[in-house]
C-alpha positions as MATLAB code, in Angstrom:
seq = 'MKNSKASIASEVEKTMRLADEMAPLEVNPLFRVRLLQRIEQEPEGRTQSLDFRLAFIALLVIINLGSTVLTLQTKKQQATTLSSEVLENQSYDYTTQEFAYYDQTNENQTP';
ca = [
       0.040    0.005   -0.077;
       2.804    2.497    0.886;
       4.712    1.537   -2.273;
       1.677    2.340   -4.377;
       1.184    5.712   -2.618;
       4.818    6.500   -2.994;
       4.855    5.602   -6.657;
       1.800    7.717   -7.267;
       3.381   10.622   -5.394;
       6.509   10.392   -7.535;
       4.495   10.233  -10.733;
       2.553   13.328   -9.656;
       5.830   15.120   -8.885;
       7.309   14.202  -12.369;
       4.138   15.482  -14.049;
       4.187   18.788  -12.154;
       7.884   19.253  -13.070;
       7.179   18.672  -16.705;
       4.357   21.193  -16.539;
       6.689   23.826  -14.981;
       9.383   23.137  -17.504;
       7.195   23.640  -20.538;
       7.709   26.849  -22.474;
       4.745   29.126  -22.794;
       2.878   28.949  -26.112;
       3.498   31.857  -28.587;
       0.484   32.961  -30.513;
       0.609   34.804  -33.811;
      -0.341   38.484  -33.050;
      -2.842   38.360  -35.932;
      -4.645   35.298  -34.650;
      -7.375   37.154  -32.861;
      -7.994   39.414  -35.827;
      -8.185   36.519  -38.335;
     -10.561   34.599  -35.863;
     -12.931   37.649  -35.637;
     -12.873   38.105  -39.425;
     -13.761   34.378  -39.933;
     -16.662   34.675  -37.472;
     -18.041   37.555  -39.252;
     -17.837   35.738  -42.570;
     -19.637   32.617  -41.341;
     -23.235   32.477  -42.715;
     -25.908   32.923  -40.219;
     -27.786   29.835  -41.645;
     -25.893   27.700  -39.104;
     -27.527   29.306  -36.141;
     -30.953   28.990  -37.721;
     -30.391   25.239  -38.451;
     -29.340   24.821  -34.795;
     -32.566   26.446  -33.713;
     -34.597   23.989  -35.990;
     -32.587   21.083  -34.584;
     -33.305   22.097  -31.083;
     -36.961   22.554  -31.705;
     -37.044   19.153  -33.435;
     -35.277   17.470  -30.462;
     -37.768   19.180  -28.111;
     -40.642   17.946  -30.203;
     -39.280   14.388  -30.084;
     -38.899   14.437  -26.450;
     -42.417   15.675  -25.817;
     -43.805   13.016  -28.178;
     -41.886   10.246  -26.312;
     -43.042   11.554  -22.969;
     -46.621   11.653  -24.185;
     -46.490    8.162  -25.540;
     -44.985    6.883  -22.330;
     -47.840    8.434  -20.298;
     -50.414    6.948  -22.633;
     -48.776    3.533  -22.360;
     -48.744    3.635  -18.588;
     -52.342    4.770  -18.428;
     -53.375    1.854  -20.785;
     -51.546   -0.667  -18.722;
     -53.292    0.601  -15.569;
     -56.729    0.346  -17.208;
     -55.807   -3.161  -18.488;
     -54.807   -4.241  -14.975;
     -58.083   -3.064  -13.480;
     -59.904   -4.815  -16.412;
     -57.948   -7.984  -15.875;
     -58.627   -8.136  -12.118;
     -62.381   -7.548  -12.593;
     -62.436  -10.290  -15.300;
     -60.676  -12.730  -13.020;
     -63.204  -12.002  -10.219;
     -66.205  -12.457  -12.713;
     -64.742  -15.794  -14.085;
     -64.124  -17.022  -10.626;
     -67.569  -16.318   -9.450;
     -69.016  -17.774  -12.587;
     -67.011  -21.040  -11.997;
     -68.487  -21.397   -8.706;
     -72.030  -20.713   -9.615;
     -72.269  -23.247  -12.628;
     -73.869  -26.615  -12.218;
     -70.523  -28.361  -13.069;
     -69.207  -27.382   -9.662;
     -72.392  -27.610   -7.686;
     -71.416  -30.959   -5.974;
     -73.919  -30.723   -3.183;
     -76.822  -30.291   -5.535;
     -75.831  -33.312   -7.613;
     -75.481  -35.584   -4.647;
     -78.916  -34.563   -3.343;
     -80.513  -35.427   -6.686;
     -78.970  -38.912   -6.832;
     -80.207  -39.745   -3.233;
     -83.768  -41.125   -2.921;
     -85.634  -40.251    0.238;
];
């Protein structure tokens, strides 16, 4: 554990020394002027296409959220429908003559 911490510390020191030894970058004095000229020459169509992309993405997100909400509501309705169907089927099963054992035994017996 101590060896790994020591090796990490030595690597950090090496990296910091390299950063200190690096010469500062020299920039062409006309770089800023050329950059501003290029920005002015850019067509404004790019910003408009970006606005359309952003609007399209927002529309897709809204559609996806709406479809998710509708799906969840449909599943809730189906779950309540299924539970009521199960209850109806179960009550029907116990009221049919096929499962009325006591009635069948009473008919077979003679008094």
